[in-house]
MDTraj code that builds the backbone (N, CA, C; nanometers):
import mdtraj as md
import numpy as np

residues = "UNK UNK UNK UNK UNK UNK UNK UNK UNK UNK UNK UNK UNK UNK UNK UNK UNK UNK UNK UNK UNK UNK UNK UNK UNK UNK UNK UNK UNK UNK UNK UNK UNK UNK UNK UNK UNK UNK UNK UNK UNK UNK UNK UNK UNK UNK UNK UNK UNK UNK UNK UNK UNK UNK UNK UNK UNK UNK UNK UNK UNK UNK UNK UNK UNK UNK UNK UNK UNK UNK UNK UNK UNK UNK UNK UNK UNK UNK UNK UNK UNK UNK UNK UNK UNK UNK UNK UNK UNK UNK UNK UNK UNK UNK UNK UNK UNK UNK UNK UNK UNK UNK UNK UNK UNK UNK UNK UNK UNK UNK UNK UNK UNK UNK UNK UNK UNK UNK UNK UNK UNK UNK UNK UNK UNK UNK UNK UNK UNK UNK UNK UNK UNK UNK UNK UNK UNK UNK UNK".split()
xyz = np.array([
    [0.0814, -0.1168, 0.0000],
    [0.0000, 0.0000, 0.0000],
    [0.0871, 0.1249, 0.0000],
    [0.0537, 0.2196, -0.0921],
    [0.1352, 0.3404, -0.0955],
    [0.1006, 0.4308, 0.0231],
    [0.1989, 0.4951, 0.0696],
    [0.1771, 0.5863, 0.1822],
    [0.1100, 0.7144, 0.1337],
    [0.0429, 0.7873, 0.2223],
    [-0.0254, 0.9112, 0.1830],
    [0.0701, 1.0177, 0.1313],
    [0.1916, 1.0132, 0.1752],
    [0.2848, 1.1164, 0.1295],
    [0.3295, 1.0918, -0.0141],
    [0.3348, 0.9643, -0.0609],
    [0.3770, 0.9370, -0.1979],
    [0.2674, 0.9714, -0.2986],
    [0.1412, 0.9666, -0.2567],
    [0.0310, 1.0003, -0.3463],
    [0.0334, 1.1492, -0.3830],
    [0.0656, 1.2350, -0.2925],
    [0.0658, 1.3776, -0.3196],
    [0.1837, 1.4193, -0.4053],
    [0.2929, 1.3406, -0.4057],
    [0.4101, 1.3757, -0.4864],
    [0.3935, 1.3359, -0.6320],
    [0.3056, 1.2446, -0.6642],
    [0.2936, 1.1912, -0.7995],
    [0.2336, 1.2878, -0.9003],
    [0.1297, 1.3570, -0.8694],
    [0.0621, 1.4419, -0.9657],
    [0.0480, 1.5825, -0.9101],
    [0.0920, 1.6815, -0.9867],
    [0.0817, 1.8209, -0.9441],
    [0.0064, 1.8993, -1.0512],
    [-0.0681, 1.9984, -1.0096],
    [-0.1355, 2.0847, -1.1064],
    [-0.0404, 2.1960, -1.1480],
    [-0.0440, 2.2258, -1.2758],
    [0.0411, 2.3325, -1.3272],
    [-0.0448, 2.4589, -1.3344],
    [-0.0003, 2.5629, -1.2679],
    [-0.0789, 2.6858, -1.2629],
    [-0.0279, 2.7919, -1.3589],
    [0.0446, 2.7541, -1.4617],
    [0.0939, 2.8485, -1.5612],
    [0.0005, 2.8496, -1.6816],
    [-0.0103, 2.9648, -1.7436],
    [-0.0919, 2.9776, -1.8637],
    [-0.0101, 2.9302, -1.9835],
    [-0.0719, 2.8465, -2.0656],
    [-0.0052, 2.7986, -2.1861],
    [-0.0133, 2.9087, -2.2921],
    [0.0982, 2.9738, -2.3224],
    [0.1009, 3.0897, -2.4108],
    [0.1090, 3.0543, -2.5590],
    [0.1444, 2.9345, -2.5933],
    [0.1652, 2.8982, -2.7339],
    [0.0373, 2.9127, -2.8166],
    [-0.0789, 2.8601, -2.7750],
    [-0.1999, 2.8811, -2.8560],
    [-0.2407, 3.0276, -2.8644],
    [-0.2177, 3.1014, -2.7572],
    [-0.2505, 3.2446, -2.7561],
    [-0.1659, 3.3193, -2.8579],
    [-0.0378, 3.2906, -2.8622],
    [0.0523, 3.3565, -2.9575],
    [0.0165, 3.3171, -3.1002],
    [-0.0204, 3.1911, -3.1228],
    [-0.0608, 3.1475, -3.2564],
    [-0.1831, 3.2250, -3.3058],
    [-0.2806, 3.2420, -3.2207],
    [-0.4019, 3.3164, -3.2582],
    [-0.3673, 3.4614, -3.2876],
    [-0.2827, 3.5231, -3.2072],
    [-0.2446, 3.6627, -3.2299],
    [-0.1700, 3.6790, -3.3625],
    [-0.0833, 3.5861, -3.3958],
    [-0.0113, 3.5954, -3.5230],
    [-0.1047, 3.5793, -3.6428],
    [-0.2009, 3.4891, -3.6325],
    [-0.2982, 3.4731, -3.7412],
    [-0.3792, 3.6009, -3.7593],
    [-0.4247, 3.6614, -3.6483],
    [-0.5000, 3.7869, -3.6582],
    [-0.4142, 3.8992, -3.7158],
    [-0.2872, 3.9054, -3.6774],
    [-0.1977, 4.0076, -3.7314],
    [-0.1830, 3.9926, -3.8823],
    [-0.1674, 3.8706, -3.9306],
    [-0.1550, 3.8472, -4.0747],
    [-0.2830, 3.8859, -4.1477],
    [-0.3978, 3.8525, -4.0897],
    [-0.5265, 3.8882, -4.1514],
    [-0.5398, 4.0392, -4.1623],
    [-0.5066, 4.1110, -4.0557],
    [-0.5175, 4.2572, -4.0600],
    [-0.4171, 4.3192, -4.1566],
    [-0.2982, 4.2630, -4.1655],
    [-0.1989, 4.3172, -4.2585],
    [-0.2408, 4.2960, -4.4036],
    [-0.3090, 4.1868, -4.4329],
    [-0.3537, 4.1601, -4.5697],
    [-0.4739, 4.2468, -4.6051],
    [-0.5669, 4.2649, -4.5121],
    [-0.6902, 4.3381, -4.5435],
    [-0.6767, 4.4896, -4.5296],
    [-0.5782, 4.5413, -4.4588],
    [-0.5643, 4.6861, -4.4372],
    [-0.5492, 4.7645, -4.5667],
    [-0.4685, 4.7209, -4.6645],
    [-0.4578, 4.7990, -4.7885],
    [-0.5863, 4.8004, -4.8710],
    [-0.6765, 4.7067, -4.8474],
    [-0.8004, 4.7001, -4.9250],
    [-0.9055, 4.7998, -4.8764],
    [-0.8884, 4.8514, -4.7580],
    [-0.9872, 4.9450, -4.7031],
    [-0.9640, 5.0818, -4.7663],
    [-1.0684, 5.1364, -4.8254],
    [-1.0550, 5.2669, -4.8898],
    [-1.1085, 5.3748, -4.7953],
    [-1.0398, 5.4873, -4.7877],
    [-1.0889, 5.5956, -4.7019],
    [-1.2177, 5.6548, -4.7596],
    [-1.3069, 5.6972, -4.6721],
    [-1.4343, 5.7524, -4.7182],
    [-1.4534, 5.8931, -4.6620],
    [-1.5447, 5.9645, -4.7219],
    [-1.5748, 6.1008, -4.6794],
    [-1.6900, 6.0983, -4.5796],
    [-1.6813, 6.1854, -4.4789],
    [-1.7858, 6.1973, -4.3782],
    [-1.8439, 6.3379, -4.3881],
    [-1.9762, 6.3470, -4.4021],
    [-2.0409, 6.4776, -4.4087],
    [-2.0687, 6.5265, -4.2674],
    [-2.0014, 6.6334, -4.2274],
    [-2.0204, 6.6916, -4.0954],
    [-2.1214, 6.8047, -4.1044],
    [-2.1995, 6.8275, -3.9993],
    [-2.2953, 6.9385, -4.0031],
    [-2.2219, 7.0718, -4.0032],
    [-2.2813, 7.1674, -4.0693],
    [-2.2208, 7.3002, -4.0740],
    [-2.3046, 7.3971, -3.9921],
    [-2.2454, 7.5079, -3.9595],
    [-2.3125, 7.6072, -3.8754],
    [-2.4264, 7.6743, -3.9508],
    [-2.4166, 7.6837, -4.0810],
    [-2.5192, 7.7499, -4.1602],
    [-2.6536, 7.6782, -4.1570],
    [-2.6547, 7.5504, -4.1189],
    [-2.7784, 7.4742, -4.1152],
    [-2.8485, 7.4816, -3.9797],
    [-2.7902, 7.5517, -3.8829],
    [-2.8493, 7.5608, -3.7495],
    [-2.9723, 7.6507, -3.7530],
    [-3.0624, 7.6286, -3.6598],
    [-3.1836, 7.7099, -3.6514],
    [-3.1476, 7.8538, -3.6144],
    [-3.2196, 7.9472, -3.6713],
    [-3.1949, 8.0888, -3.6461],
    [-3.2394, 8.1247, -3.5045],
    [-3.1596, 8.2046, -3.4390],
    [-3.1933, 8.2481, -3.3037],
    [-3.3178, 8.3375, -3.3089],
    [-3.4051, 8.3292, -3.2075],
    [-3.5260, 8.4104, -3.2101],
    [-3.4938, 8.5596, -3.1945],
    [-3.5751, 8.6424, -3.2627],
    [-3.5583, 8.7870, -3.2517],
    [-3.6036, 8.8362, -3.1151],
    [-3.7076, 8.7756, -3.0626],
    [-3.7661, 8.8182, -2.9361],
    [-3.8041, 8.6931, -2.8567],
    [-3.7900, 8.7003, -2.7251],
    [-3.8285, 8.5895, -2.6378],
    [-3.9311, 8.6420, -2.5381],
    [-4.0471, 8.5787, -2.5367],
    [-4.1513, 8.6101, -2.4400],
    [-4.1506, 8.4984, -2.3365],
    [-4.1398, 8.5364, -2.2100],
    [-4.1344, 8.4371, -2.1034],
    [-4.2661, 8.4384, -2.0264],
    [-4.3258, 8.3194, -2.0144],
    [-4.4479, 8.3031, -1.9351],
    [-4.4048, 8.2403, -1.8027],
    [-4.4196, 8.3153, -1.6935],
    [-4.3770, 8.2695, -1.5616],
    [-4.5006, 8.2296, -1.4823],
    [-4.5014, 8.1070, -1.4322],
    [-4.6120, 8.0581, -1.3493],
    [-4.5634, 8.0601, -1.2049],
    [-4.6258, 8.1441, -1.1247],
    [-4.5862, 8.1617, -0.9848],
    [-4.6381, 8.0473, -0.8973],
    [-4.5999, 8.0479, -0.7683],
    [-4.6415, 7.9431, -0.6747],
    [-4.7931, 7.9337, -0.6620],
    [-4.8595, 8.0494, -0.6620],
    [-5.0056, 8.0511, -0.6484],
    [-5.0751, 8.0418, -0.7842],
    [-5.0017, 7.9964, -0.8868],
    [-5.0493, 7.9743, -1.0229],
    [-5.0929, 8.1031, -1.0936],
    [-5.0390, 8.2166, -1.0484],
    [-5.0570, 8.3416, -1.1230],
    [-4.9629, 8.3388, -1.2425],
    [-5.0054, 8.3971, -1.3533],
    [-4.9245, 8.4007, -1.4746],
    [-4.8715, 8.5416, -1.4959],
    [-4.7440, 8.5511, -1.5277],
    [-4.6817, 8.6780, -1.5617],
    [-4.6117, 8.6631, -1.6958],
    [-4.6237, 8.7627, -1.7789],
    [-4.5579, 8.7656, -1.9096],
    [-4.4433, 8.8650, -1.9029],
    [-4.3222, 8.8191, -1.9350],
    [-4.2036, 8.9046, -1.9330],
    [-4.1521, 8.9150, -2.0752],
    [-4.1469, 9.0384, -2.1259],
    [-4.0980, 9.0635, -2.2607],
    [-4.0293, 9.1986, -2.2637],
    [-3.9047, 9.1997, -2.3086],
    [-3.8248, 9.3225, -2.3185],
    [-3.8180, 9.3967, -2.1851],
    [-3.8113, 9.3240, -2.0755],
    [-3.7998, 9.3857, -1.9435],
    [-3.9314, 9.4303, -1.8844],
    [-4.0413, 9.4192, -1.9566],
    [-4.1727, 9.4593, -1.9071],
    [-4.2460, 9.3363, -1.8566],
    [-4.3196, 9.3525, -1.7469],
    [-4.3940, 9.2413, -1.6877],
    [-4.5422, 9.2742, -1.6899],
    [-4.6238, 9.1814, -1.7413],
    [-4.7687, 9.1947, -1.7452],
    [-4.8308, 9.0734, -1.6781],
    [-4.9488, 9.0930, -1.6197],
    [-5.0220, 8.9816, -1.5599],
    [-5.1169, 8.9223, -1.6632],
    [-5.1491, 8.7946, -1.6460],
    [-5.2415, 8.7276, -1.7370],
    [-5.3105, 8.6155, -1.6611],
    [-5.4218, 8.5693, -1.7190],
    [-5.4910, 8.4530, -1.6644],
    [-5.4752, 8.3379, -1.7625],
    [-5.5159, 8.2201, -1.7198],
    [-5.5033, 8.1034, -1.8068],
    [-5.5855, 8.1194, -1.9341],
    [-5.7009, 8.1827, -1.9243],
    [-5.7857, 8.2020, -2.0413],
    [-5.7335, 8.3086, -2.1366],
    [-5.6608, 8.4069, -2.0843],
    [-5.6161, 8.5173, -2.1694],
    [-5.4675, 8.5124, -2.2021],
    [-5.3978, 8.4088, -2.1607],
    [-5.2533, 8.4062, -2.1828],
    [-5.2190, 8.3980, -2.3318],
    [-5.2950, 8.3236, -2.4077],
    [-5.2659, 8.3111, -2.5508],
    [-5.2866, 8.4440, -2.6224],
    [-5.3957, 8.5132, -2.5915],
    [-5.4218, 8.6430, -2.6544],
    [-5.3166, 8.7460, -2.6132],
    [-5.2753, 8.7421, -2.4876],
    [-5.1733, 8.8372, -2.4404],
    [-5.0393, 8.8120, -2.5079],
    [-5.0030, 8.6853, -2.5240],
    [-4.8767, 8.6539, -2.5906],
    [-4.8831, 8.6928, -2.7373],
    [-4.9965, 8.6684, -2.8028],
    [-5.0111, 8.7082, -2.9446],
    [-5.0004, 8.8597, -2.9588],
    [-5.0554, 8.9333, -2.8618],
    [-5.0454, 9.0791, -2.8654],
    [-4.9004, 9.1229, -2.8503],
    [-4.8242, 9.0565, -2.7597],
    [-4.6842, 9.0925, -2.7410],
    [-4.5991, 9.0533, -2.8614],
    [-4.6293, 8.9385, -2.9207],
    [-4.5527, 8.8908, -3.0350],
    [-4.5805, 8.9751, -3.1574],
    [-4.7050, 9.0119, -3.1768],
    [-4.7435, 9.0879, -3.2952],
    [-4.7334, 9.0003, -3.4188],
    [-4.6700, 9.0501, -3.5246],
    [-4.6538, 8.9705, -3.6460],
    [-4.5151, 8.9074, -3.6537],
    [-4.4412, 8.9098, -3.5425],
    [-4.3056, 8.8513, -3.5411],
    [-4.3119, 8.7004, -3.5517],
    [-4.2683, 8.6502, -3.6661],
    [-4.2733, 8.5050, -3.6855],
    [-4.1565, 8.4350, -3.6173],
    [-4.0490, 8.5079, -3.5910],
    [-3.9315, 8.4472, -3.5287],
    [-3.9260, 8.4835, -3.3807],
    [-4.0340, 8.4570, -3.3095],
    [-4.0422, 8.4849, -3.1670],
    [-4.0627, 8.3540, -3.0925],
    [-3.9877, 8.3371, -2.9860],
    [-3.9990, 8.2158, -2.9049],
    [-4.0703, 8.2483, -2.7742],
    [-4.1474, 8.1517, -2.7270],
    [-4.2161, 8.1639, -2.5987],
    [-4.1582, 8.0571, -2.5069],
    [-4.1130, 8.1004, -2.3891],
    [-4.0525, 8.0100, -2.2922],
    [-4.1400, 8.0091, -2.1677],
    [-4.1795, 7.8894, -2.1253],
    [-4.2622, 7.8748, -2.0052],
    [-4.1709, 7.8321, -1.8915],
    [-4.1741, 7.9093, -1.7824],
    [-4.0989, 7.8700, -1.6634],
    [-4.1944, 7.8724, -1.5453],
    [-4.1820, 7.7718, -1.4597],
    [-4.2750, 7.7577, -1.3478],
    [-4.1984, 7.7307, -1.2204],
    [-4.2617, 7.7637, -1.1097],
    [-4.2064, 7.7331, -0.9786],
    [-4.2104, 7.5822, -0.9576],
    [-4.1230, 7.5334, -0.8732],
    [-4.1127, 7.3894, -0.8489],
    [-4.2410, 7.3312, -0.7907],
    [-4.3152, 7.4097, -0.7131],
    [-4.4345, 7.3581, -0.6459],
    [-4.5601, 7.3619, -0.7332],
    [-4.5514, 7.4175, -0.8528],
    [-4.6673, 7.4258, -0.9423],
    [-4.6961, 7.2877, -1.0006],
    [-4.8250, 7.2546, -1.0105],
    [-4.8635, 7.1265, -1.0696],
    [-4.8256, 7.1246, -1.2174],
    [-4.7844, 7.0092, -1.2618],
    [-4.7462, 6.9940, -1.4028],
    [-4.8672, 7.0142, -1.4938],
    [-4.9842, 6.9851, -1.4428],
    [-5.1080, 7.0031, -1.5191],
    [-5.1262, 7.1486, -1.5614],
    [-5.0908, 7.2416, -1.4734],
    [-5.1022, 7.3835, -1.5055],
    [-5.0073, 7.4213, -1.6193],
    [-4.8849, 7.3677, -1.6155],
    [-4.7871, 7.3962, -1.7209],
    [-4.8372, 7.3416, -1.8544],
    [-4.8960, 7.2229, -1.8525],
    [-4.9472, 7.1630, -1.9757],
    [-5.0641, 7.2435, -2.0304],
    [-5.1503, 7.2940, -1.9420],
    [-5.2636, 7.3755, -1.9881],
    [-5.2158, 7.5032, -2.0552],
    [-5.1147, 7.5682, -1.9973],
    [-5.0606, 7.6913, -2.0577],
    [-4.9986, 7.6589, -2.1935],
    [-4.9216, 7.5508, -2.1999],
    [-4.8587, 7.5129, -2.3263],
    [-4.9634, 7.4786, -2.4312],
    [-5.0687, 7.4096, -2.3910],
    [-5.1751, 7.3719, -2.4840],
    [-5.2477, 7.4945, -2.5375],
    [-5.2760, 7.5912, -2.4504],
    [-5.3468, 7.7110, -2.4975],
    [-5.2609, 7.7926, -2.5922],
    [-5.1292, 7.7950, -2.5700],
    [-5.0402, 7.8681, -2.6609],
    [-5.0316, 7.7987, -2.7973],
    [-5.0242, 7.6667, -2.7967],
    [-5.0153, 7.5945, -2.9232],
    [-5.1466, 7.6000, -2.9999],
    [-5.2596, 7.6005, -2.9294],
    [-5.3888, 7.6135, -2.9978],
    [-5.4065, 7.7509, -3.0600],
    [-5.3398, 7.8507, -3.0037],
    [-5.3477, 7.9864, -3.0578],
    [-5.2575, 8.0044, -3.1796],
    [-5.1800, 7.9012, -3.2142],
    [-5.0970, 7.9094, -3.3337],
    [-4.9553, 7.9560, -3.3083],
    [-4.9126, 7.9586, -3.1842],
    [-4.7755, 7.9983, -3.1530],
    [-4.6876, 7.8744, -3.1680],
    [-4.5945, 7.8799, -3.2631],
    [-4.5207, 7.7597, -3.3023],
    [-4.4041, 7.7284, -3.2095],
    [-4.3307, 7.8287, -3.1690],
    [-4.2080, 7.8044, -3.0909],
    [-4.2376, 7.8203, -2.9421],
    [-4.2762, 7.7105, -2.8781],
    [-4.3047, 7.7091, -2.7357],
    [-4.2079, 7.6111, -2.6716],
    [-4.1396, 7.6547, -2.5654],
    [-4.0443, 7.5684, -2.4968],
    [-4.0563, 7.5814, -2.3470],
    [-3.9898, 7.4915, -2.2763],
    [-3.9892, 7.4930, -2.1299],
    [-3.8528, 7.5365, -2.0810],
    [-3.8527, 7.6170, -1.9752],
    [-3.7283, 7.6633, -1.9157],
    [-3.6785, 7.5592, -1.8160],
    [-3.5507, 7.5316, -1.8213],
    [-3.4903, 7.4357, -1.7295],
    [-3.3759, 7.5061, -1.6583],
    [-3.3808, 7.5078, -1.5264],
    [-3.2754, 7.5684, -1.4477],
    [-3.2249, 7.4679, -1.3474],
    [-3.0949, 7.4715, -1.3209],
    [-3.0357, 7.3820, -1.2239],
    [-3.0741, 7.4252, -1.0827],
    [-3.0912, 7.3269, -0.9957],
    [-3.1245, 7.3571, -0.8580],
    [-3.0028, 7.4180, -0.7890],
    [-3.0243, 7.5202, -0.7057],
    [-2.9088, 7.5841, -0.6382],
    [-2.8477, 7.4949, -0.5326],
])
top = md.Topology()
chain = top.add_chain()
for i, resn in enumerate(residues, 1):
    res = top.add_residue(resn, chain, resSeq=i)
    for name in ("N", "CA", "C"):
        top.add_atom(name, md.element.get_by_symbol(name[0]), res)
traj = md.Trajectory(xyz[None], top)
C-alpha cells in the first residue's frame, strides 16, 4: 500500500498559462489585418455646418407661473399679468406679427405639471409655433 505522502508527490497541477496557442491566434489575426488593411478605402464623412443651425429668435416672451399659479408675461424687461384664459391672446399681442419669436414657459417647483401643460396647450392652440420649457439647475 502506498503511503499518503507518496500520493501527493505523484501528480501536481500546473498553474501556468499555456502561451503557445494564444501567440498562434495573435499571429494569425496580425496576418489577416496586414492583408486586409490595404483594401480598405478611405471615405468622406459629411459633418454638419453652422449654416444649417436654426436661427436664433428675434424676441423671447417668457411666461412665468408663480407658486399661487398666477401668470406673468415678461418681454423686453416689461412684466404683465395674465390669466389662463387670456394668456394666448396676451402673448399674441406681445408677439405681434413677429414670426421668429420664441415663448418660454418657466414655473415654480411647487406648481402642478397640469397647469404647465394647460398653458402650453393654450399657446399651441393659438398658433404659436415656438413654445419651450425653461430648465434651471437647482441651487
